[in-house]
C-alpha positions in Angstrom: 19.5 19.1 -8.6 19.4 15.8 -6.6 18.0 15.7 -3.1 20.4 17.0 -0.5 20.0 13.8 1.6 20.9 11.8 -1.5 24.0 13.8 -2.1 24.9 13.3 1.5 24.4 9.5 1.4 26.4 9.4 -1.9 29.3 11.3 -0.3 29.3 8.9 2.8 29.2 5.8 0.5 32.1 7.2 -1.6 34.2 7.9 1.6 33.5 4.3 2.8 34.4 2.8 -0.6 37.7 4.7 -0.5 38.6 3.5 3.0 37.4 -0.1 2.4 39.5 -0.2 -0.8 42.6 1.0 1.0 42.0 -1.7 3.7 41.3 -4.3 1.0 37.9 -5.1 2.6 35.4 -6.4 0.1 31.8 -6.0 1.1 28.5 -4.4 0.0 27.9 -1.0 1.6 24.4 -0.6 3.1 23.7 2.3 5.3 21.2 2.3 8.1 19.4 5.1 10.1 20.7 4.9 13.7 18.7 5.6 16.8 18.5 9.3 17.8 21.7 10.8 19.1 23.9 8.2 17.3 24.3 10.1 14.1 22.4 10.5 10.8 23.7 7.4 9.0 25.4 4.2 10.3 27.5 1.6 8.6 27.3 -1.8 10.3 30.6 -3.8 10.3 29.2 -7.2 11.4 29.3 -8.9 8.0 32.9 -7.7 7.6 33.9 -9.4 10.9 33.5 -12.9 9.4 35.5 -11.9 6.3 38.5 -10.3 8.0 38.4 -12.4 11.2 38.4 -9.4 13.5 35.8 -8.1 16.1 33.3 -5.7 14.5 34.1 -3.0 17.2 37.8 -2.9 16.1 36.9 -2.8 12.4 34.5 0.1 13.0 37.1 2.0 14.9 39.7 1.5 12.2 37.3 2.6 9.4 36.1 5.7 11.5 39.7 6.8 12.0 40.4 6.8 8.3 37.2 8.8 7.2 38.0 12.4 6.4 35.6 15.3 7.0 34.2 17.0 3.9 31.3 19.3 2.9 28.7 16.8 4.1 30.5 14.7 6.8 30.9 16.8 10.0 31.9 14.0 12.5 32.4 10.3 12.6 32.4 8.0 15.7 31.7 4.4 16.6 29.2 2.6 18.8 29.7 -1.1 19.1 30.2 -2.5 15.6 28.7 0.6 13.9 30.5 3.5 12.2 28.2 6.6 12.8 28.2 9.6 10.5 27.1 13.0 11.6 26.2 15.2 8.7 27.0 19.0 8.3 23.7 20.5 9.7 24.0 24.0 8.2 24.6 22.6 4.7 21.6 20.3 5.0 19.3 23.0 6.4 20.1 25.5 3.6 19.6 23.1 0.7 16.7 21.1 2.1 14.4 24.0 3.1 15.0 25.8 -0.2 14.2 22.7 -2.2 11.0 21.8 -0.3 9.6 25.4 -0.8 10.5 25.3 -4.5 9.2 21.8 -5.3 6.1 21.9 -3.1 3.8 18.9 -4.0 6.7 17.4 -6.1 9.0 17.2 -3.1 9.8 13.6 -2.2 9.2 12.3 -5.7 12.1 10.4 -7.3 13.5 10.7 -10.8 11.5 9.1 -13.6 12.4 5.5 -14.3 11.9 3.9 -17.6 10.0 1.0 -16.0 6.4 0.0 -15.8 4.7 -1.6 -12.8 1.4 -3.4 -12.9 -0.2 -3.7 -9.4 -3.1 -6.1 -9.2 -5.3 -5.6 -6.2 -8.9 -6.1 -4.9 -10.0 -8.5 -7.6 -13.0 -9.6 -5.5 -15.7 -11.8 -6.9 -18.3 -9.5 -8.4 -21.2 -11.2 -6.6 -21.8 -8.7 -3.9 -20.3 -5.7 -1.9 -16.8 -5.8 -0.6 -16.6 -7.1 3.0 -14.5 -6.0 5.9 -12.4 -9.1 6.0 -10.7 -8.2 2.7 -10.7 -4.4 3.3 -6.9 -4.5 3.4 -6.6 -5.5 -0.2 -7.7 -2.3 -2.0 -6.1 -0.1 0.6 -2.7 -1.8 0.5 -2.9 -2.0 -3.3 -3.8 1.6 -3.8 -1.1 2.8 -1.4 1.5 0.8 -3.3 0.3 2.3 -6.5 0.8 5.8 -5.0 4.3 4.9 -3.6 5.6 3.4 -6.9 4.3 6.5 -8.8 6.1 8.8 -6.4 9.2 6.6 -6.8 9.3 7.4 -10.5 7.7 4.3 -12.1 4.9 4.2 -14.7 2.1 2.4 -12.8 -1.1 0.7 -13.8 -3.5 -0.7 -11.2 -5.5 -3.7 -12.3 -8.5 -5.6 -11.0 -8.7 -9.2 -12.3 -12.4 -9.8 -12.8 -13.5 -13.3 -12.1 -16.4 -13.4 -14.6 -16.2 -17.2 -15.1 -16.4 -18.7 -11.7 -19.1 -20.4 -9.6 -19.9 -17.2 -7.7 -20.9 -15.1 -10.7 -22.7 -18.1 -12.2 -24.9 -18.4 -9.0 -25.5 -14.6 -9.2 -26.4 -14.9 -12.9 -28.9 -17.7 -12.3 -30.5 -15.7 -9.5 -30.8 -12.5 -11.5 -32.4 -14.4 -14.4 -34.7 -16.7 -12.4 -35.8 -15.0 -9.3 -38.2 -12.1 -8.6 -37.2 -9.2 -6.4 -39.8 -10.3 -3.9 -38.1 -13.7 -3.5 -34.8 -12.3 -2.3 -33.7 -11.0 1.2 -34.2 -7.2 1.6 -30.9 -5.3 1.9 -30.2 -2.3 4.1 -28.8 -0.2 1.3 -30.2 0.9 -2.0 -26.9 0.5 -3.8 -26.4 -1.7 -6.9 -24.0 -4.2 -5.3 -26.2 -4.5 -2.2 -29.3 -5.0 -4.2 -27.7 -7.7 -6.3 -26.3 -9.7 -3.3 -29.8 -10.7 -2.3 -30.2 -12.6 -5.6 -26.9 -14.4 -5.0 -27.8 -15.3 -1.4 -31.2 -16.8 -2.4 -29.8 -18.6 -5.5 -27.0 -20.1 -3.4 -29.5 -21.3 -0.8 -31.7 -22.9 -3.5 -28.7 -24.5 -5.3 -27.8 -26.3 -2.0 -31.3 -27.7 -1.7 -32.3 -28.3 -5.3 -30.2 -30.6 -7.6 -32.0 -29.3 -10.7 -30.9 -25.7 -9.9 -27.4 -26.9 -9.1 -27.2 -28.5 -12.6 -28.4 -25.3 -14.3 -25.8 -23.3 -12.5 -23.1 -25.8 -13.5 -24.3 -25.6 -17.1 -23.7 -21.8 -17.0 -20.2 -22.4 -15.7 -19.4 -25.0 -18.4 -20.8 -22.9 -21.3 -18.8 -19.9 -20.0 -15.5 -21.9 -19.8 -16.1 -23.2 -23.3 -16.1 -19.5 -24.4 -19.8 -19.3 -25.3 -20.3 -15.6 -26.1 -24.0 -15.4 -25.2 -23.4 -16.9 -21.8 -20.4 -14.6 -21.1 -22.5 -11.6 -22.1 -25.4 -12.8 -19.8 -22.9 -13.1 -16.9 -21.6 -9.6 -17.7 -25.1 -8.1 -17.5 -25.6 -9.8 -14.1 -22.4 -8.6 -12.4 -22.1 -5.1 -14.0 -24.3 -3.4 -11.4 -22.2 -5.1 -8.6 -19.0 -3.8 -10.2 -20.6 -0.4 -10.3 -21.3 -0.6 -6.6 -17.8 -1.8 -5.8 -16.3 1.1 -7.8 -18.4 3.5 -5.8 -17.2 2.0 -2.5 -13.6 2.3 -3.6 -14.0 5.8 -4.8 -15.4 6.8 -1.4 -12.0 5.8 0.2 -10.0 7.5 -2.6 -9.3 4.4 -4.7 -9.5 4.3 -8.5 -8.7 1.2 -10.5 -7.0 1.9 -13.9 -8.1 -1.3 -15.7 -10.5 -4.1 -15.1 -9.3 -7.3 -16.8 -12.0 -10.0 -17.3 -10.9 -13.6 -16.9 -13.0 -14.6 -20.0 -10.7 -12.5 -22.2 -8.1 -15.4 -22.0 -10.7 -18.0 -23.0 -11.9 -15.8 -25.9 -8.5 -15.1 -27.3 -7.5 -18.8 -26.9 -4.4 -17.9 -24.9 -5.5 -20.3 -22.1 -5.5 -23.1 -24.8 -1.9 -22.2 -25.5 -1.1 -22.5 -21.8 -2.7 -25.9 -21.6 -0.8 -27.1 -24.7 2.6 -26.0 -23.4 2.0 -27.3 -19.8 1.0 -30.7 -21.3 4.4 -30.8 -23.1 6.4 -30.4 -19.9 7.9 -33.5 -18.2 6.0 -32.7 -15.1 2.6 -33.2 -16.7 0.5 -36.3 -15.9 -3.1 -37.4 -16.7 -5.7 -38.8 -14.4 -9.1 -39.9 -15.8 -8.8 -37.3 -18.7 -7.8 -34.4 -16.4 -4.2 -33.1 -16.6 -2.0 -32.0 -13.7 1.6 -30.9 -12.9 3.4 -33.0 -10.3 5.1 -30.3 -8.1 6.9 -32.6 -5.7 10.3 -31.6 -7.0 9.4 -27.9 -6.5 9.0 -28.3 -2.7 5.2 -28.7 -2.7 4.1 -31.3 -0.1 1.2 -33.6 0.6 -2.0 -33.7 -1.4 -1.1 -30.3 -2.9 1.6 -31.8 -5.1 -0.9 -32.4 -8.0 -1.7 -29.1 -9.6 -4.7 -29.7 -12.0 -4.9 -27.3 -14.9 -7.8 -29.1 -16.8 -10.8 -31.0 -15.7 -12.0 -34.4 -17.0 -14.2 -32.7 -19.6 -11.3 -30.6 -20.9 -12.4 -27.3 -19.4 -9.8 -25.2 -17.6 -9.7 -24.0 -14.0 -9.3 -20.5 -12.5 -5.6 -21.0 -11.9 -5.0 -22.0 -15.5 -6.6 -18.8 -16.7 -4.6 -16.9 -14.0 -1.4 -18.3 -15.6 -2.6 -16.9 -19.0 -3.3 -13.5 -17.3 0.2 -13.4 -15.9 1.8 -14.2 -19.2 -0.2 -11.4 -20.8 0.8 -9.0 -18.0 4.5 -10.0 -18.3 4.5 -8.7 -21.8 3.4 -5.2 -20.7 5.4 -4.5 -17.6 8.8 -4.8 -16.0 7.5 -5.4 -12.5 4.4 -7.3 -11.4 2.9 -7.0 -7.9 -0.1 -9.0 -6.7 -1.9 -8.1 -3.4 -3.5 -11.3 -2.2 -5.1 -12.7 0.9 -3.0 -15.2 2.9 -5.5 -18.0 1.8 -4.0 -17.7 -1.7 -0.5 -18.6 -0.8 -0.6 -22.2 -2.2 -2.3 -21.2 -5.5 0.1 -18.3 -5.9 3.1 -20.7 -5.6 1.5 -23.2 -8.0 1.0 -20.4 -10.6 4.5 -19.2 -10.1 6.0 -22.6 -10.8 3.9 -23.0 -13.9 5.1 -19.5 -15.1 8.7 -20.6 -14.6 8.0 -23.8 -16.7 6.6 -21.6 -19.4 9.6 -19.2 -19.3 7.6 -16.2 -18.3 9.5 -12.9 -18.9 8.5 -11.5 -15.5 7.4 -13.3 -12.3 5.0 -11.6 -9.9 5.9 -10.5 -6.4 3.1 -11.4 -4.1 2.2 -9.3 -1.0 0.1 -11.4 1.3 -2.2 -9.9 3.9 -4.0 -11.3 6.9 -7.7 -10.5 7.3 -9.3 -7.7 9.2 -11.6 -8.4 12.1 -13.6 -6.3 14.5 -13.8 -6.7 18.3 -17.1 -8.5 19.1 -20.0 -6.2 19.7 -18.4 -3.1 18.2 -20.9 -3.0 15.4 -23.9 -4.6 17.2 -26.4 -3.2 14.6 -24.8 -5.6 12.1 -24.8 -8.8 14.2 -25.9 -11.9 12.5 -24.7 -10.9 9.1 -21.5 -10.2 7.1 -20.0 -6.7 7.8 -19.5 -4.9 4.5 -16.8 -2.3 3.7 -19.5 0.3 3.3 -20.6 -0.3 6.9 -17.1 0.2 8.1 -16.7 3.5 6.1 -20.0 4.8 7.5 -19.1 3.8 11.1 -15.6 5.4 10.8 -17.1 8.7 9.5 -19.9 8.7 12.2 -17.4 8.1 15.0 -15.1 10.8 13.6 -18.1 13.2 13.5 -18.7 12.6 17.2 -15.1 13.4 18.0 -15.1 16.6 16.0 -18.4 17.6 17.5 -17.1 17.0 21.0 -14.1 19.3 20.3 -15.4 22.0 17.9 -19.3 22.2 18.1 -19.2 25.8 19.5 -16.9 27.0 16.7 -17.8 25.2 13.5 -21.0 24.9 11.4 -22.7 21.5 11.0 -21.6 21.5 7.3 -17.9 22.0 8.2 -18.0 19.4 11.0 -19.4 16.8 8.6 -16.8 17.7 6.0 -13.9 17.3 8.6 -15.5 14.1 9.8 -15.5 12.6 6.3 -11.8 13.5 5.8 -10.8 12.2 9.3 -13.0 9.0 9.1 -11.7 7.9 5.8 -8.2 8.8 6.8 -8.6 6.7 10.0 -9.7 3.7 8.0 -6.8 3.8 5.5 -4.1 4.7 8.0 -5.1 2.1 10.6 -4.9 -0.6 8.0 -1.6 0.5 6.4 0.3 1.1 9.7 0.2 -2.7 10.4 2.5 -4.9 8.3 0.3 -6.8 5.8 1.2 -10.3 7.2 0.1 -9.3 10.7 -3.5 -9.7 11.9 -5.6 -6.6 12.4 -8.3 -6.2 15.0 -9.8 -2.8 14.0 -10.2 -0.8 17.3 -11.9 2.5 17.0 -10.2 4.0 20.1 -6.8 3.5 18.4 -7.9 4.6 14.9 -9.4 7.9 16.2 -6.6 8.8 18.6 -5.6 12.4 18.5 -2.4 11.9 20.5 -0.8 8.6 19.4 0.2 6.9 16.2 -3.1 7.5 14.4 -4.2 9.7 11.5 -6.0 12.5 13.5 -2.6 13.2 15.2 -0.9 13.7 11.8 -3.9 15.6 10.2 -4.0 17.8 13.3 -0.3 18.7 12.9 -1.0 19.7 9.3 -4.0 21.7 10.3 -1.9 23.5 13.0 0.7 24.3 10.4 -2.0 25.8 8.1 -3.4 27.8 11.0 0.0 29.3 11.8 0.6 30.2 8.2 -2.8 31.8 7.9 -2.2 34.0 11.0 1.2 34.9 9.7 0.2 35.5 6.1 1.1 39.2 6.2 4.5 38.7 7.8 7.6 38.5 5.6 8.7 35.0 4.8 12.3 35.4 3.8 14.4 32.3 4.4 17.5 32.9 6.5 18.2 29.2 7.3 21.5 30.0 9.1 19.4 31.4 12.1 17.7 28.0 12.6 20.0 26.3 15.1 17.7 25.2 17.9 17.9 21.4 18.4 14.2 21.0 17.7 14.5 23.0 14.5 17.5 20.9 13.3 15.8 17.6 14.2 12.6 18.6 12.3 14.6 19.7 9.1 16.6 16.4 9.2 13.2 14.6 9.4 11.8 16.5 6.4 15.0 15.8 4.4 14.4 12.0 4.8 11.1 11.8 2.7 12.8 10.8 -0.6 14.7 8.0 1.2 11.5 6.8 2.8 9.7 6.7 -0.5 12.7 4.8 -2.0 12.7 2.3 0.8 8.9 1.7 0.8 9.0 1.0 -3.0 12.0 -1.3 -2.9 10.7 -3.3 0.0 6.9 -3.0 -0.9 6.2 -2.0 2.7 3.7 0.9 2.8 3.7 0.9 6.6 7.1 2.7 6.4 5.2 5.8 5.3 2.9 5.8 8.3 5.9 5.5 10.7 7.6 8.4 9.0 4.5 10.6 9.1 4.0 9.9 12.8 7.6 10.8 13.6 7.3 14.0 11.4 4.2 15.1 13.2 5.9 14.4 16.6 9.0 16.4 15.6 6.8 19.3 14.5 4.9 19.3 17.8 8.2 19.4 19.6 9.4 22.3 17.5 6.1 24.2 18.0 6.5 23.7 21.8 10.2 24.7 21.9 10.4 27.5 19.3 7.9 30.4 19.2 6.8 31.2 15.7 4.3 34.1 15.6 5.3 35.5 19.1 9.0 35.5 18.1 10.2 39.2 18.3 13.3 38.6 16.1 11.8 39.2 12.6 14.5 37.3 10.7 14.1 34.3 13.0 10.3 34.5 12.8 10.4 34.6 9.0 12.6 31.6 8.8 10.5 29.6 11.3 7.4 30.4 9.2 9.2 28.9 6.2 10.0 25.8 8.3 6.3 25.5 9.2 5.4 25.8 5.5 8.0 23.1 4.6 6.5 20.8 7.3 3.0 21.4 5.9 4.2 20.4 2.4 5.9 17.2 3.6 2.9 16.2 5.8 0.5 16.8 2.9 2.7 14.9 0.4 3.1 12.0 2.8 -0.6 11.8 3.5 -1.3 11.8 -0.2 1.0 8.7 -0.5 -1.5 7.0 1.8 -4.6 8.3 -0.1 -5.5 10.5 2.9 -6.6 14.1 2.7 -4.6 16.7 4.7 -7.2 19.1 6.2 -6.5 22.8 6.6 -8.8 22.9 9.7 -9.8 20.4 12.4 
């Protein structure tokens, strides 16, 4: 059985196709969700206006008059240039509630597709802990992984491991040449934090001492030439850092499926093949022994028109190996998605042009994000140094604990308050980052992230906990579903909202916009609160109505839990 909301949409599109065919209007049908009170689906007629040379209002009226009612379409009207469809509420209620209660954690997931997606995210230099500025990368990436899996795709998350660059070479020199007493002491006894002191000291010495700078450059050169011993030495140096990064990610519910080392493409000679093929293109030029592509004709301007893919000594650059990585990925997946900081836009474009020249089977779609910053003074204990993701996680959990303690200290044990604080704190971090579109700047404000009333995760988690509490108190009551008795406006609006989850997952995957999920969950929690205010559940004397409302509460619990899971956030049973 398909989702009721899909059947409904399909029926509306079929009715529109029939009418447009009779009118001989040729256009693509794209339905929108109109504002509240204006129907359940809307068809905009503005693109038709330029084709048929008539006002959109008149076109909408003509189409609406020709649409016939059926099992799904209850009413049709117009508003400006829109045809608004009102669906048969009883039919939707019956089929939707039954399906949610049957499918449970599977509700919302779409049919399996015979397509694989590789989502590359995080890919930070393994020379120290993840820092706050790039905290969006793993959270956006992991949320996209969850959304695409729910949308029916086979998904693999990948972390492209820069094990050949200057950063890891500096770390490697430091680990192999410095004593623990020579390096700055770190606040945390965690492998990535312990290692970063060696990187910081080595970097400082490299800038002052030419001999050390040469030794580090020699490590880079030997690595780029594919020297096995050097590559293994670098791997031993960064492995503890990677262990610490994995631990940080795991703390916020993120697991990477595959780590792909950059050196792999030097070792298997695939980067040599890239160089050979790029040199054969008509855009290739040479300058003092280094080769570059002239990208003027591809719209790249100024000093960036020359895209160097080898150095004078014949070694390759990071971007060259990135091209080899993408060619390798393209052989394994149908869709490639890269989550990148906005400072990677130029290089991403250069790599894409090179991939086109090499006739890559699949080109990547890049999701660029702006960096996270914190209002000055918010983490005063960290002043004068970089703020790491681990600091932000701890701060979030600590502040959530204070909120929980303020509200529940008299009722809950210390252990339970800490458990709830962990769930809420990590949820706040993930939700507050996802709810803002990636390209927009984020200033992480705690008063917004920990808001129990507005568009923040505690509001949604609390709605889920409330649903669990109602179900626990009503566990001995009969829960027979008689959906025809659910006819209060707040009940109908809530069920329509629950019915939309599959559409929301579909839209979020097609557009690669995870913030769509946060908006949906906030609206769902708001609808549930309105229902709870307007429609008594446990105090209801009519046992048939009480039973049906308990089922509606359970359906809401399921949808909130499934939606939060798409964001990598735990749905608590108690708050």
